[in-house]
Every structure is written in C-alpha cells, then in structure tokens.
C-alpha distance (Angstrom), angle and dihedral (degrees) to the residues before:
residue distance angle dihedral
M1 . . .
T2 3.74 . .
A3 3.79 112.1 .
Q4 3.81 114.7 -118.6
P5 3.83 114.6 -124.9
T6 3.75 117.0 -107.0
S7 3.81 120.1 -116.9
R8 3.82 89.4 -102.8
Q9 3.80 91.0 51.2
Q10 3.80 90.0 48.3
S11 3.79 92.0 52.6
A12 3.80 90.3 48.3
Q13 3.80 93.7 54.0
P14 3.82 116.2 102.3
A15 3.79 115.9 -95.9
Q16 3.77 117.7 -105.1
P17 3.82 115.0 -100.3
G18 3.80 110.5 -81.6
S19 3.83 95.8 16.2
R20 3.81 93.2 113.3
L21 3.80 90.6 48.4
R22 3.79 90.8 50.6
S23 3.78 92.8 51.4
E24 3.81 91.4 50.5
F25 3.80 91.1 47.5
E26 3.78 92.3 51.0
H27 3.80 91.6 44.9
L28 3.80 91.6 55.3
L29 3.79 92.7 47.7
Q30 3.80 97.9 44.8
H31 3.83 90.7 95.5
D32 3.78 131.2 44.3
G33 3.79 119.2 -100.2
C34 3.79 133.8 56.1
P35 3.83 110.1 -29.8
V36 3.82 92.2 -152.2
C37 3.82 91.9 52.3
R38 3.80 86.2 51.5
H39 3.80 92.1 51.1
V40 3.82 92.3 48.4
A41 3.81 91.6 48.6
E42 3.81 91.3 51.1
T43 3.81 91.1 47.8
E44 3.80 93.0 50.1
R45 3.81 91.8 48.2
A46 3.79 89.9 52.1
F47 3.81 92.1 45.0
F48 3.80 94.7 54.1
A49 3.80 94.2 41.4
W50 3.82 89.0 52.6
F51 3.80 92.1 42.7
V52 3.81 96.0 51.5
M53 3.79 95.6 42.0
D54 3.76 100.0 46.0
S55 3.78 125.1 -27.7
F56 3.81 98.6 71.4
A57 3.83 86.3 76.2
A58 3.84 95.3 50.8
G59 3.79 115.9 108.1
E60 3.81 94.1 -132.0
V61 3.81 92.0 52.1
Q62 3.80 92.1 46.3
A63 3.81 88.8 53.4
Q64 3.82 88.7 53.4
I65 3.80 90.2 49.5
R66 3.81 91.0 51.8
A67 3.80 91.3 49.1
S68 3.81 93.5 47.8
M69 3.83 94.8 38.4
G70 3.78 89.5 -124.6
M71 3.78 116.2 -50.2
C72 3.77 135.8 -43.7
P73 3.84 114.6 -81.9
R74 3.81 93.4 -99.4
H75 3.77 94.6 52.4
M76 3.79 93.8 38.0
R77 3.81 88.2 58.8
R78 3.80 89.6 50.7
L79 3.80 92.2 48.1
I80 3.80 91.1 50.3
D81 3.81 90.5 50.3
A82 3.81 89.9 48.2
T83 3.81 95.9 50.2
G84 3.79 105.9 25.1
G85 3.80 87.4 -148.9
G86 3.79 125.2 -72.9
H87 3.77 128.4 121.0
V88 3.83 95.2 -30.5
M89 3.80 93.8 60.3
T90 3.79 91.3 40.3
M91 3.80 91.3 56.5
V92 3.80 93.6 42.0
M93 3.79 92.5 51.1
R94 3.83 92.8 45.7
H95 3.79 88.1 62.1
A96 3.80 93.2 38.9
V97 3.82 90.1 55.1
L98 3.81 90.9 50.3
G99 3.81 89.1 53.8
A100 3.80 92.0 45.7
R101 3.80 91.7 52.8
A102 3.81 89.4 52.5
A103 3.82 88.4 51.9
V104 3.81 95.4 52.9
R105 3.82 94.8 39.1
E106 3.79 102.3 39.2
S107 3.83 102.9 17.5
A108 3.80 88.6 -117.6
P109 3.83 109.0 -178.8
R110 3.78 116.6 -113.4
G111 3.77 113.2 -108.3
P112 3.81 124.3 -138.0
C113 3.80 119.6 -78.5
P114 3.83 105.7 -101.9
A115 3.81 91.4 -137.8
C116 3.82 90.2 51.7
V117 3.80 89.6 51.7
A118 3.81 89.3 54.3
A119 3.82 92.5 45.9
Q120 3.81 93.8 47.9
S121 3.79 90.2 49.0
A122 3.80 88.3 50.5
V123 3.81 90.9 53.5
R124 3.79 91.0 52.4
R125 3.78 91.7 45.7
G126 3.81 94.1 45.8
V127 3.80 92.3 50.0
A128 3.81 90.2 47.5
I129 3.82 91.7 51.3
V130 3.80 91.0 52.7
L131 3.81 97.2 43.4
D132 3.80 94.5 43.9
G133 3.78 90.7 45.3
L134 3.79 91.8 55.0
T135 3.83 89.7 68.8
D136 3.82 87.0 74.2
P137 3.85 110.0 80.3
T138 3.80 91.5 -144.0
H139 3.77 90.9 54.4
A140 3.79 92.1 44.1
R141 3.83 88.4 57.7
L142 3.81 90.0 46.6
Y143 3.80 90.8 52.2
A144 3.81 92.1 47.0
G145 3.81 88.9 57.8
H146 3.80 93.4 46.5
S147 3.81 127.9 78.9
G148 3.81 88.1 -112.4
M149 3.79 132.1 -156.2
C150 3.80 122.2 -22.5
V151 3.81 120.7 -112.7
R152 3.81 92.9 -97.7
H153 3.78 93.2 57.1
V154 3.78 95.6 40.3
V155 3.80 84.4 56.6
N156 3.82 87.7 53.0
A157 3.80 89.6 49.3
V158 3.80 103.4 46.5
Q159 3.80 97.3 75.9
R160 3.79 93.9 56.6
A161 3.81 101.1 29.3
D162 3.80 116.6 107.7
P163 3.82 119.6 -132.5
G164 3.81 91.9 -95.2
A165 3.79 92.4 55.3
L166 3.81 91.9 44.3
A167 3.81 89.4 53.0
L168 3.83 88.4 57.9
V169 3.80 102.1 36.0
G170 3.81 97.4 44.9
P171 3.84 99.0 54.3
R172 3.81 91.3 40.9
L173 3.82 90.6 56.2
L174 3.81 92.0 44.7
D175 3.81 90.4 54.4
S176 3.80 92.5 46.2
L177 3.81 92.0 49.7
A178 3.81 91.0 49.5
D179 3.80 94.6 49.7
A180 3.81 103.3 36.8
P181 3.82 117.7 113.2
G182 3.82 119.6 -137.1
D183 3.81 100.6 -85.4
R184 3.79 92.9 41.6
L185 3.80 91.1 45.8
I186 3.82 92.0 60.5
E187 3.80 91.1 56.0
L188 3.80 92.6 42.3
V189 3.82 92.1 53.3
A190 3.82 99.0 37.2
G191 3.81 104.8 24.4
I192 3.80 124.0 -135.7
D193 3.81 117.5 -39.2
S194 3.80 114.3 -171.9
D195 3.82 89.4 174.7
A196 3.82 95.8 64.7
E197 3.82 94.1 89.4
P198 3.84 95.5 47.3
R199 3.82 89.1 48.8
A200 3.79 91.7 51.0
R201 3.79 90.4 47.3
S202 3.80 91.0 53.4
R203 3.81 92.9 45.9
G204 3.79 87.5 53.4
Q205 3.83 88.6 59.5
L206 3.80 94.2 55.1
P207 3.81 111.8 121.5
D208 3.77 116.7 -111.3
E209 3.77 119.9 -92.9
H210 3.81 116.9 -119.8
P211 3.81 129.6 -166.8
A212 3.81 112.2 -100.7
R213 3.81 128.8 -138.4
S214 3.80 90.5 -136.4
T215 3.81 141.8 -9.1
L216 3.80 93.4 -94.0
A217 3.79 92.6 43.6
G218 3.80 89.4 54.1
L219 3.79 90.1 49.4
A220 3.81 90.0 49.6
D221 3.81 89.2 54.1
R222 3.80 91.2 51.2
L223 3.80 92.1 46.5
A224 3.82 89.4 52.2
T225 3.82 89.0 59.8
D226 3.79 111.5 91.2
T227 3.79 95.4 -116.2
C228 3.80 141.1 67.5
P229 3.83 109.0 -66.5
V230 3.81 91.6 -143.8
C231 3.81 93.6 51.6
L232 3.81 89.6 44.6
S233 3.82 91.8 53.4
A234 3.81 90.9 47.0
G235 3.82 90.5 49.2
W236 3.78 91.6 50.9
M237 3.78 90.9 49.2
E238 3.80 92.8 49.8
R239 3.80 92.0 49.7
R240 3.82 91.1 45.2
Y241 3.81 92.4 50.1
I242 3.81 93.6 50.1
V243 3.82 92.1 48.7
W244 3.82 91.5 46.1
L245 3.80 93.5 48.7
V246 3.81 93.7 49.3
E247 3.81 93.3 46.2
S248 3.81 94.4 44.2
S249 3.79 93.4 46.1
T250 3.80 91.6 47.8
A251 3.81 89.1 51.5
R252 3.83 88.6 49.6
D253 3.77 95.0 -119.9
A254 3.81 103.2 -165.6
S255 3.81 92.1 -142.4
I256 3.82 94.9 64.5
P257 3.84 97.7 76.4
D258 3.81 89.3 48.0
D259 3.81 94.0 51.5
P260 3.83 108.8 119.5
G261 3.77 119.5 -113.7
E262 3.78 129.0 9.3
L263 3.77 137.2 -101.1
C264 3.81 115.2 -83.6
A265 3.80 118.6 -125.6
R266 3.81 93.2 -95.0
H267 3.80 95.0 51.1
L268 3.78 92.9 42.3
H269 3.81 87.8 58.8
D270 3.82 90.6 44.7
V271 3.80 90.7 54.7
A272 3.81 89.9 44.3
F273 3.78 89.6 56.9
A274 3.81 88.5 55.7
D275 3.81 98.8 38.9
R276 3.80 123.3 -4.9
V277 3.81 94.3 -166.3
I278 3.80 92.7 57.6
A279 3.81 90.2 43.4
A280 3.81 90.3 52.3
E281 3.82 89.2 53.8
A282 3.81 90.0 51.4
A283 3.81 89.7 47.3
A284 3.80 89.5 52.2
R285 3.82 90.1 57.6
A286 3.82 89.7 50.8
R287 3.81 89.4 46.8
D288 3.80 91.9 55.7
A289 3.81 91.2 51.8
R290 3.82 93.2 48.1
R291 3.81 92.6 47.1
A292 3.79 90.5 54.8
E293 3.82 90.2 49.9
L294 3.80 92.0 47.0
H295 3.81 91.8 50.7
A296 3.81 89.1 51.1
L297 3.81 89.6 49.8
L298 3.80 93.5 50.5
D299 3.81 91.8 45.5
A300 3.81 89.5 52.2
L301 3.79 89.9 47.2
A302 3.79 91.3 52.8
A303 3.81 91.5 48.3
A304 3.81 95.2 46.0
P305 3.80 116.0 107.5
P306 3.81 116.2 -113.6
P307 3.80 115.1 -92.0
S308 3.79 92.6 -105.5
H309 3.85 90.7 60.3
R310 3.81 99.6 46.2
G311 3.79 96.8 84.6
R312 3.77 116.9 178.5
Q313 3.82 92.7 -16.4
G314 3.81 90.3 75.1
R315 3.80 109.4 -171.9
S316 3.80 122.0 30.5
E317 3.82 111.3 -94.8
Q318 3.81 91.5 -140.5
L319 3.79 91.1 50.2
E320 3.80 92.0 49.3
H321 3.79 90.4 50.4
A322 3.81 89.7 51.9
R323 3.81 91.1 48.8
S324 3.82 90.4 51.6
A325 3.81 93.0 47.7
L326 3.81 91.1 55.5
S327 3.81 93.0 43.9
S328 3.81 98.2 45.5
A329 3.80 120.7 109.7
H330 3.79 116.5 -105.7
Y331 3.79 127.6 -140.3
C332 3.82 111.5 -101.1
P333 3.83 113.4 -160.2
A334 3.81 91.7 -157.5
C335 3.82 92.4 53.7
H336 3.80 89.4 46.8
A337 3.81 92.2 52.6
V338 3.81 93.2 47.3
D339 3.81 94.8 44.9
E340 3.79 92.6 48.6
A341 3.81 91.9 49.4
G342 3.80 90.2 52.6
R343 3.80 93.8 45.2
S344 3.80 91.7 49.6
Q345 3.80 93.1 48.5
L346 3.81 93.2 48.4
S347 3.79 88.8 51.7
L348 3.81 90.7 50.8
V349 3.81 92.7 50.0
S350 3.81 91.5 49.4
T351 3.80 92.6 47.2
S352 3.81 95.6 45.7
L353 3.82 95.0 52.8
A354 3.80 89.4 74.5
L355 3.82 85.8 71.8
A356 3.80 115.1 80.1
P357 3.86 96.7 -139.2
S358 3.82 91.8 50.9
R359 3.79 91.8 44.9
D360 3.80 92.0 50.4
H361 3.79 90.6 48.6
Y362 3.80 90.4 49.0
L363 3.81 92.5 51.4
R364 3.82 91.9 52.6
N365 3.79 93.5 54.8
H366 3.80 145.1 47.6
G367 3.79 98.0 -75.8
L368 3.78 125.6 -177.8
C369 3.78 121.4 -17.8
V370 3.80 115.5 -117.3
G371 3.80 90.9 -102.2
H372 3.80 90.6 61.8
A373 3.80 98.6 31.8
V374 3.80 90.6 64.3
Q375 3.82 90.2 53.0
V376 3.82 93.7 62.8
T377 3.80 109.4 107.1
D378 3.82 104.9 -178.1
E379 3.82 105.7 102.5
D380 3.82 97.4 -140.2
V381 3.80 93.1 44.8
T382 3.80 91.1 45.2
Q383 3.80 90.9 59.7
V384 3.81 91.5 51.3
V385 3.81 97.8 47.9
R386 3.79 95.5 40.7
R387 3.79 96.0 48.1
H388 3.79 89.9 45.9
G389 3.80 91.7 47.6
D390 3.79 92.8 47.1
A391 3.81 91.4 50.4
R392 3.80 92.4 51.3
L393 3.80 90.8 47.0
A394 3.80 90.0 50.5
V395 3.82 90.7 55.8
L396 3.80 91.0 46.1
G397 3.81 88.7 49.9
W398 3.80 89.8 54.1
E399 3.82 90.7 49.4
L400 3.78 91.3 50.9
E401 3.80 91.0 49.8
E402 3.80 89.0 49.2
T403 3.79 91.0 50.7
A404 3.80 90.8 49.9
R405 3.81 90.5 48.8
K406 3.80 91.7 54.4
Y407 3.80 90.9 52.5
A408 3.83 87.4 67.5
W409 3.79 115.6 102.9
S410 3.79 93.2 -125.2
Y411 3.83 91.0 60.1
R412 3.79 97.4 45.0
H413 3.79 90.6 114.8
E414 3.82 91.4 65.2
P415 3.80 116.3 93.2
A416 3.79 118.5 -126.3
G417 3.78 114.6 -108.0
P418 3.80 133.9 -164.5
E419 3.79 88.4 -65.8
R420 3.81 88.5 79.2
H421 3.83 88.3 79.7
A422 3.80 94.2 48.4
W423 3.82 92.6 103.9
L424 3.81 90.4 61.0
R425 3.79 93.6 45.9
A426 3.80 90.2 46.5
A427 3.81 91.0 54.8
V428 3.83 90.1 56.1
Q429 3.81 93.1 43.3
I430 3.79 89.5 55.4
D431 3.81 97.1 41.6
G432 3.79 122.3 1.8
H433 3.80 91.0 -163.4
V434 3.82 90.2 74.0
F435 3.81 88.5 88.8
E436 3.81 95.2 25.6
G437 3.81 91.4 -99.9
S438 3.81 95.4 -46.7
P439 3.81 121.4 127.8
A440 3.80 115.9 -100.1
P441 3.83 110.0 -75.4
V442 3.79 94.0 -116.1
G443 3.77 118.6 169.2
C-alpha cells in the first residue's frame, strides 16, 4: 500500500501550475470595485511603507531620487502626507535638489518618478492577472458576477486581450456602466483617485486673484508670490474652471452638454470633490461615449474571422480599429484650459525678462520652478532663469544640509531655524505643481 503524505509533506509539495495566479485573481475580486485599481492601491501602499521605513536611505533609491528630482507632484503629496516632514523628507529633498541642479546646469533629462514606475508596473500586473485568470472557466464565471474592471483599466487591457477575454470583459463593463448609480459611476468611469482630496486641499490654499493695473504689474504681483508664476496661473485656472463648471451646470447652462470633449479621470474626480451630482452628470456623458465604443468593439469581434482563417493578415483590421478607438485619448476641456494658461504665462515671463525692471523683479523673487525653467528656449532668457534657479537651489541645498546637521545628537542643543522648512520650499522650487501652484505651506 502506498503511504499517504502527511499534512506537512502535503504543504511542502510544489503548487500546481496556475494555483498562485488563481489565488491572486480571487484576492483581487473578493471585494466590489475594479480589481486593477485595488491591486495598484495595494502596491502603492506597500511602496510608500517600504520607502519611508527603509529604502529612502538606499544608494540605488537615492540615485533614482536625484534623477527624478524627487517624485511627481501626485506622489510627492502622498510622501509628504506619509512622513509629515522630518529626517526622511530632508534626506529625500537633499538628493532631489542635487538632481535639480544638474537639470538646470547641464540640461540633464528628468528621470521617471520611482513611485510612478511601481504604479505603472502594478497596472500591467493587475491587468495580466485578470486576463490570464479569465482562461479558467471558474474564474470567468466569477468575473461575470463581479462588477469588473473600470473603464480606465479595460482601456489598458484591450490592446493585449485575446478575443476570448474581450468577449468577457466588454459585456461585463457594458452591464456595469448601465447599472451603476451616480457615485459608483464616477469611480467606474475614472477609477479610484486617492489624490483628489490632497489636490483640493492645495487648491484651497491658492492665494486670491486680484485685478492688475497692467500686464506687467500683474506679472510683478505673481512673481512676488513665493511660488512659480506659471504653476500659480495654472492652479488659478484649474480652480476657476471647476467653479465655473459646477455653477454653470447647476444653472443648467445649455452650452455645457454641447461642449466638445469630456473630463479626464483627474478632472472628473476634482469636480466630484466639489459637487458629486455635477460630476455624475459628466461621468454619464463619458459613459455614453464608452458604451458606443464598446458596442463597436464587440460588433467587430463578432464579425472578425476565426484565427485559423486570418492568414498573413493576423488580426482583423476592423477589430484593431475598434480597439484603437476605445484606447485613444480624449480631449479634456479642463486640461486644455489649464495647459493654455500655463503656456501663456511662461511666454509672458520669457518675453518680459528682456526688460530690465521685470528682470530685476524676477531676480529678487522665487521665479520659475525647475520644471518650467528648463522649458525656456530663448538663449538670453535661459541664462537668466537657469542661473537664478541654480542659485536658489544652492541656498536650499545649504539649508537642507544645515537641517540634517542639527538632527545629529551632538548638535541637539542648537535650536531649529527657518531652514527646517527648506524641504517644503525645495519641493515648490523644483515643481510648483506639488501644491497645485500654491506657495509651500510653511508655518
């Protein structure tokens, strides 16, 4: 008689092929809502917990921070919320400033935000878990009974999904879009956005706008604010657009439904933070557009010849066109307004620096952040903004070193000075979008 394995021997045996994939699939679908959004959220939580506890001090990570000049605005806000300042942010910003100085001195390209790299990898992994899991009939039935992926992640999936997966994912999303109530519809169309509240908080700290006597006088007022004038103008425009859209939609302005384009995921969440009813109406317009694209995709899928009959042509041309239509970027009027405000303000700063009074005023104040300073193309203006930016970064670097020195036990008797806020001011000097154009929240 063959001996039966003990429970310990059973647990030590290798897992059957696909068992790990199945457990991940089931884990992501154990709660309602987009499973890929869930996977990305879990990955980001793990990334920042690991970063704050240990990895910020690793040489490889510090090299990434120098190359990326810190993190993107979204992830810098999250890191600030996670740490509240202290020695972690001081060390991070010391390396970020070193990278920023290389950018303004040597035109070094900005590397990718390390948190974005982790999040993008999580999107790819989450989509792969779902699509690969759908090859199992049990999991296909589980997915059919779930709310499924949000629009954003179905868009990520359609280019790599095979016809079998498309035949499951497409109808599931159509049903979810048809049944979702207002609040749920916003998340289904735009995914989860944990940064919406920090963005709204920063927009609430924007200084008030005041009428100017002249164009140059208005620029002088913006330059006197301790932030990048381009980021400030963009922040004002974003806040103004959100307020206008909510007020106009509430008043049932007939032009709103005819406005071209649709709000992107970020701005849909921004409007939702101001007024969820108006955001749900905007999400409904996006839903109608996506449903039409999904129907076209499924019609093309049904009309496509089977793989064995496609020959050298490979994929169906009609099906590929339908995939591209669903995956293509859509015009966002809020993004357009914000981008144009920033472009116009950068042009004004560059033009005005040919005048001595404007140049002198610029040199006495904050000036452009590094992100905008490196976009200036006029040779004479480039020298002014880059030398000015490098000088301010050098002072911030000294303040950060001074802060780090005072953290040492042997200097504990020394009181902290204004340099203790240098990490916040450095974040704005590198990228004024960190606080949506607002000055650093010092004090």
